[in-house]
PASEBA-1860 file (N, C-alpha, C; in nm, 3 decimals):
! residues 148
1> MKMFKKIL> 5.720/-0.371/20.587/5.698/-0.419/20.441/5.529/-0.447/20.529 ~ 5.474/-0.424/20.392/5.338/-0.386/20.365/5.285/-0.586/20.323 ~ 5.215/-0.659/20.402/5.177/-0.778/20.380/5.102/-0.803/20.241 ~ 4.974/-0.708/20.250/4.868/-0.708/20.166/4.886/-0.632/20.070 ~ 4.980/-0.585/19.967/5.003/-0.437/19.904/4.955/-0.483/19.768 ~ 4.912/-0.601/19.684/4.843/-0.650/19.597/4.769/-0.739/19.599 ~ 4.627/-0.723/19.635/4.537/-0.842/19.638/4.522/-0.868/19.487 ~ 4.473/-0.997/19.488/4.394/-1.077/19.388/4.216/-1.107/19.374
9> YPTDFSDI> 4.126/-1.040/19.331/3.996/-1.054/19.381/3.929/-1.123/19.290 ~ 3.908/-1.282/19.290/3.830/-1.316/19.185/3.711/-1.316/19.209 ~ 3.595/-1.302/19.123/3.454/-1.277/19.182/3.363/-1.398/19.029 ~ 3.274/-1.418/19.083/3.191/-1.472/18.985/3.041/-1.358/19.016 ~ 3.026/-1.232/19.118/2.933/-1.162/19.055/2.872/-1.247/19.239 ~ 2.837/-1.342/19.277/2.767/-1.361/19.362/2.757/-1.305/19.473 ~ 2.675/-1.343/19.562/2.627/-1.270/19.716/2.794/-1.329/19.764 ~ 2.817/-1.447/19.800/2.965/-1.449/19.875/3.081/-1.354/19.824
17> SKKALEYI> 3.126/-1.366/19.720/3.199/-1.276/19.634/3.151/-1.131/19.680 ~ 3.035/-1.104/19.667/3.032/-0.933/19.721/3.072/-0.938/19.869 ~ 3.068/-1.014/19.937/3.063/-1.021/20.053/3.229/-1.026/20.099 ~ 3.332/-1.067/19.988/3.470/-1.027/20.025/3.489/-0.878/19.996 ~ 3.438/-0.883/19.903/3.458/-0.732/19.896/3.479/-0.649/19.971 ~ 3.362/-0.687/20.076/3.372/-0.572/20.171/3.489/-0.641/20.274 ~ 3.546/-0.754/20.290/3.695/-0.715/20.359/3.784/-0.731/20.289 ~ 3.823/-0.701/20.172/3.874/-0.662/20.046/3.940/-0.485/20.154
25> KKLKGAGA> 3.821/-0.424/20.151/3.839/-0.258/20.166/3.840/-0.296/20.332 ~ 3.825/-0.322/20.365/3.951/-0.354/20.524/4.043/-0.324/20.493 ~ 4.139/-0.404/20.438/4.263/-0.491/20.407/4.313/-0.341/20.352 ~ 4.266/-0.212/20.327/4.308/-0.111/20.298/4.393/-0.020/20.443 ~ 4.367/-0.059/20.551/4.435/-0.014/20.659/4.574/-0.081/20.710 ~ 4.570/-0.233/20.619/4.670/-0.350/20.632/4.786/-0.293/20.505 ~ 4.741/-0.195/20.453/4.869/-0.159/20.301/4.810/-0.161/20.194 ~ 4.745/-0.273/20.210/4.624/-0.271/20.062/4.611/-0.111/19.962
33> KEIVLLHV> 4.720/-0.190/19.837/4.750/-0.036/19.728/4.631/-0.057/19.672 ~ 4.688/-0.199/19.556/4.643/-0.246/19.446/4.535/-0.373/19.457 ~ 4.467/-0.351/19.333/4.317/-0.481/19.336/4.330/-0.512/19.224 ~ 4.381/-0.664/19.199/4.363/-0.687/19.018/4.199/-0.785/19.048 ~ 4.143/-0.708/18.972/3.979/-0.781/18.901/3.941/-0.885/18.894 ~ 3.913/-0.971/18.925/3.962/-1.132/18.758/3.815/-1.167/18.767 ~ 3.764/-1.222/18.663/3.632/-1.248/18.636/3.692/-1.365/18.526 ~ 3.650/-1.492/18.564/3.669/-1.608/18.463/3.561/-1.633/18.376
41> IDEREIEK> 3.508/-1.621/18.266/3.405/-1.698/18.232/3.451/-1.848/18.181 ~ 3.388/-1.961/18.236/3.393/-2.094/18.246/3.356/-2.151/18.066 ~ 3.475/-2.185/18.018/3.456/-2.236/17.872/3.345/-2.309/17.880 ~ 3.386/-2.407/17.996/3.310/-2.568/18.013/3.165/-2.505/18.003 ~ 3.132/-2.420/18.079/2.982/-2.384/18.057/2.917/-2.350/17.925 ~ 3.013/-2.257/17.873/2.970/-2.239/17.707/2.976/-2.348/17.640 ~ 3.034/-2.411/17.652/3.061/-2.538/17.560/2.900/-2.611/17.614 ~ 2.895/-2.678/17.721/2.776/-2.716/17.765/2.674/-2.658/17.716
49> FSQYAKPY> 2.643/-2.518/17.740/2.461/-2.453/17.676/2.436/-2.490/17.543 ~ 2.599/-2.447/17.464/2.568/-2.418/17.352/2.569/-2.588/17.266 ~ 2.592/-2.679/17.334/2.566/-2.778/17.288/2.426/-2.813/17.315 ~ 2.341/-2.773/17.367/2.213/-2.802/17.374/2.110/-2.688/17.321 ~ 2.189/-2.540/17.296/2.071/-2.426/17.274/2.126/-2.420/17.173 ~ 2.215/-2.476/17.082/2.244/-2.421/16.944/2.090/-2.447/16.873 ~ 2.029/-2.545/16.795/1.971/-2.486/16.724/1.854/-2.421/16.756 ~ 1.816/-2.441/16.896/1.696/-2.268/16.916/1.722/-2.137/16.943
57> LDVEEIEK> 1.832/-2.134/17.013/1.903/-1.997/17.050/1.953/-1.964/16.940 ~ 1.984/-1.846/16.966/2.186/-1.744/16.879/2.239/-1.743/16.977 ~ 2.365/-1.826/17.009/2.393/-1.853/17.141/2.543/-1.750/17.120 ~ 2.556/-1.708/17.026/2.649/-1.581/16.981/2.623/-1.450/17.055 ~ 2.467/-1.431/16.998/2.410/-1.317/17.098/2.402/-1.330/17.244 ~ 2.338/-1.457/17.271/2.350/-1.456/17.437/2.487/-1.453/17.506 ~ 2.622/-1.497/17.416/2.721/-1.503/17.480/2.745/-1.315/17.472 ~ 2.715/-1.271/17.387/2.781/-1.106/17.349/2.693/-1.064/17.466
65> DNEENIRQ> 2.612/-1.067/17.479/2.494/-1.020/17.594/2.530/-1.067/17.744 ~ 2.575/-1.152/17.790/2.642/-1.222/17.882/2.737/-1.151/17.916 ~ 2.867/-1.155/17.807/3.003/-1.015/17.774/2.990/-0.899/17.847 ~ 2.833/-0.837/17.761/2.832/-0.697/17.868/2.760/-0.651/17.942 ~ 2.705/-0.769/18.038/2.677/-0.774/18.191/2.794/-0.833/18.231 ~ 2.927/-0.879/18.223/3.027/-0.913/18.278/3.101/-0.756/18.284 ~ 3.094/-0.710/18.202/3.164/-0.560/18.157/3.090/-0.465/18.248 ~ 2.981/-0.500/18.312/2.935/-0.368/18.369/2.943/-0.420/18.507
73> EMKDLENQ> 2.934/-0.536/18.558/2.959/-0.535/18.658/3.073/-0.537/18.726 ~ 3.178/-0.552/18.655/3.301/-0.533/18.635/3.351/-0.373/18.722 ~ 3.304/-0.310/18.576/3.276/-0.177/18.598/3.243/-0.121/18.737 ~ 3.147/-0.175/18.781/3.060/-0.125/18.912/3.181/-0.166/19.033 ~ 3.252/-0.311/18.983/3.295/-0.312/19.105/3.449/-0.215/19.133 ~ 3.471/-0.213/18.996/3.590/-0.094/18.979/3.541/-0.014/19.049 ~ 3.447/0.082/19.017/3.406/0.231/19.090/3.398/0.185/19.239 ~ 3.369/0.099/19.320/3.314/0.064/19.462/3.520/0.090/19.527
81> LRESGFSV> 3.573/0.043/19.458/3.683/-0.008/19.474/3.800/0.113/19.509 ~ 3.782/0.211/19.355/3.874/0.343/19.360/3.804/0.434/19.444 ~ 3.688/0.404/19.479/3.576/0.505/19.575/3.718/0.500/19.733 ~ 3.711/0.352/19.717/3.771/0.352/19.867/3.942/0.350/19.823 ~ 3.975/0.400/19.748/4.128/0.505/19.716/4.197/0.359/19.680 ~ 4.186/0.233/19.618/4.257/0.170/19.559/4.314/0.179/19.413 ~ 4.386/0.129/19.344/4.420/0.098/19.231/4.379/0.006/19.163 ~ 4.301/-0.007/19.070/4.226/-0.099/18.996/4.280/-0.165/18.878
89> KSRIEKGI> 4.297/-0.302/18.857/4.337/-0.366/18.729/4.178/-0.482/18.729 ~ 4.134/-0.410/18.587/4.016/-0.530/18.560/4.100/-0.667/18.439 ~ 4.078/-0.785/18.479/4.058/-0.877/18.416/3.937/-0.974/18.377 ~ 3.933/-0.956/18.258/3.806/-1.106/18.197/3.891/-1.183/18.173 ~ 3.899/-1.323/18.206/3.943/-1.409/18.085/3.827/-1.567/18.052 ~ 3.878/-1.609/17.953/3.809/-1.737/17.938/3.926/-1.875/17.972 ~ 3.849/-1.979/18.039/3.891/-2.062/18.095/3.853/-2.168/18.195 ~ 3.962/-2.244/18.257/3.850/-2.315/18.331/3.888/-2.232/18.503
97> PFKDILRV> 3.792/-2.182/18.522/3.830/-2.074/18.653/3.987/-2.088/18.746 ~ 3.991/-2.216/18.830/4.075/-2.226/18.933/4.203/-2.211/18.854 ~ 4.238/-2.281/18.770/4.323/-2.241/18.711/4.350/-2.137/18.637 ~ 4.257/-2.050/18.598/4.317/-1.931/18.536/4.318/-1.831/18.677 ~ 4.254/-1.867/18.781/4.304/-1.749/18.900/4.449/-1.798/18.950 ~ 4.496/-1.940/18.902/4.659/-1.934/18.993/4.725/-1.887/18.861 ~ 4.712/-1.889/18.771/4.808/-1.812/18.612/4.799/-1.665/18.664 ~ 4.661/-1.612/18.698/4.670/-1.456/18.731/4.745/-1.435/18.814
105> EKEEKVSV> 4.748/-1.543/18.926/4.812/-1.507/19.064/4.989/-1.486/19.042 ~ 5.029/-1.552/18.944/5.146/-1.562/18.923/5.184/-1.440/18.832 ~ 5.102/-1.422/18.730/5.114/-1.304/18.623/5.158/-1.203/18.644 ~ 5.066/-1.175/18.778/5.027/-1.031/18.874/5.137/-1.022/18.974 ~ 5.178/-1.122/19.033/5.269/-1.119/19.126/5.173/-1.089/19.250 ~ 5.049/-1.075/19.263/5.004/-1.047/19.425/5.053/-1.156/19.501 ~ 5.007/-1.047/19.649/5.055/-1.078/19.803/4.975/-1.186/19.825 ~ 4.849/-1.178/19.844/4.709/-1.215/19.898/4.603/-1.253/19.789
113> LVMGSHGK> 4.516/-1.355/19.807/4.369/-1.365/19.700/4.304/-1.350/19.818 ~ 4.172/-1.274/19.777/4.031/-1.304/19.852/3.933/-1.284/19.802 ~ 3.857/-1.430/19.823/3.787/-1.474/19.738/3.665/-1.536/19.861 ~ 3.548/-1.538/19.763/3.433/-1.606/19.847/3.480/-1.755/19.829 ~ 3.406/-1.848/19.949/3.436/-2.003/19.956/3.328/-2.082/19.868 ~ 3.217/-2.034/19.808/3.115/-2.091/19.741/3.076/-1.977/19.610 ~ 3.082/-2.074/19.500/3.017/-1.943/19.367/2.851/-1.979/19.373 ~ 2.859/-1.944/19.226/2.676/-1.934/19.217/2.708/-2.086/19.181
121> SCIEEMLL> 2.725/-2.203/19.150/2.686/-2.295/19.089/2.758/-2.385/19.204 ~ 2.667/-2.392/19.308/2.689/-2.458/19.442/2.683/-2.653/19.440 ~ 2.564/-2.693/19.364/2.567/-2.767/19.335/2.700/-2.865/19.275 ~ 2.698/-2.803/19.162/2.825/-2.806/19.060/2.920/-2.867/19.189 ~ 2.946/-2.770/19.261/3.080/-2.755/19.351/3.112/-2.881/19.435 ~ 3.003/-2.896/19.451/2.956/-2.965/19.580/3.031/-3.151/19.495 ~ 2.996/-3.157/19.383/3.015/-3.298/19.345/3.166/-3.250/19.242 ~ 3.206/-3.187/19.227/3.347/-3.148/19.162/3.489/-3.100/19.226
129> GSVSEKVV> 3.414/-2.977/19.335/3.529/-2.985/19.392/3.558/-2.841/19.390 ~ 3.493/-2.755/19.499/3.506/-2.609/19.475/3.625/-2.532/19.436 ~ 3.579/-2.474/19.311/3.694/-2.323/19.301/3.821/-2.277/19.398 ~ 3.731/-2.219/19.456/3.803/-2.183/19.606/3.900/-2.271/19.653 ~ 3.840/-2.443/19.717/3.902/-2.535/19.780/4.030/-2.576/19.657 ~ 4.025/-2.583/19.509/4.151/-2.582/19.438/4.264/-2.489/19.453 ~ 4.225/-2.347/19.432/4.281/-2.197/19.469/4.356/-2.258/19.613 ~ 4.289/-2.259/19.722/4.390/-2.257/19.846/4.486/-2.389/19.865
137> RKSSMPVL> 4.465/-2.523/19.791/4.521/-2.601/19.789/4.623/-2.579/19.675 ~ 4.660/-2.480/19.592/4.757/-2.476/19.509/4.822/-2.379/19.470 ~ 4.746/-2.222/19.517/4.843/-2.119/19.541/4.916/-2.120/19.629 ~ 5.080/-2.061/19.560/5.151/-2.005/19.624/5.155/-1.908/19.732 ~ 5.097/-1.852/19.751/5.021/-1.687/19.809/4.936/-1.721/19.936 ~ 4.907/-1.665/20.002/4.757/-1.667/20.109/4.641/-1.688/20.051 ~ 4.528/-1.749/20.095/4.437/-1.679/20.027/4.311/-1.687/20.168 ~ 4.273/-1.609/20.157/4.176/-1.516/20.270/4.034/-1.578/20.203
145> VIRR> 3.977/-1.691/20.213/3.866/-1.730/20.205/3.726/-1.650/20.285 ~ 3.608/-1.654/20.220/3.516/-1.543/20.306/3.415/-1.639/20.302 ~ 3.351/-1.694/20.440/3.235/-1.815/20.408/3.084/-1.699/20.417 ~ 3.019/-1.807/20.387/2.899/-1.716/20.358/2.814/-1.651/20.496
END
């Protein structure tokens, strides 16, 4: 039995999540074949941003640009993983990151999650509790958390 056949790799494109990518590549030797690449756009941040920016900025245009940047980042990661011999499925979701990570974990029937210990919003995470900490507590599968 291959333990880590299908990996869920949630990413926010931070340096620490890119460090997790290197660990994923090493899991190829442990039987990993498939990667589910996941980015969750935090709908709470969109709401907060819209609330303050709407009178001054074209929020829809900024969101469109942001989503285009996300698609490009995902494509770059997909290419790196495919070059390493993995089959890759990409998902971009809108919601609350830890909840969507746990939902996708179940939907995709992954065998392990590999993620960074902290995302881009470190101060907010310290105040609210980090995404990775919530995923570790609530996940039904093993979670490999990569530290800085």
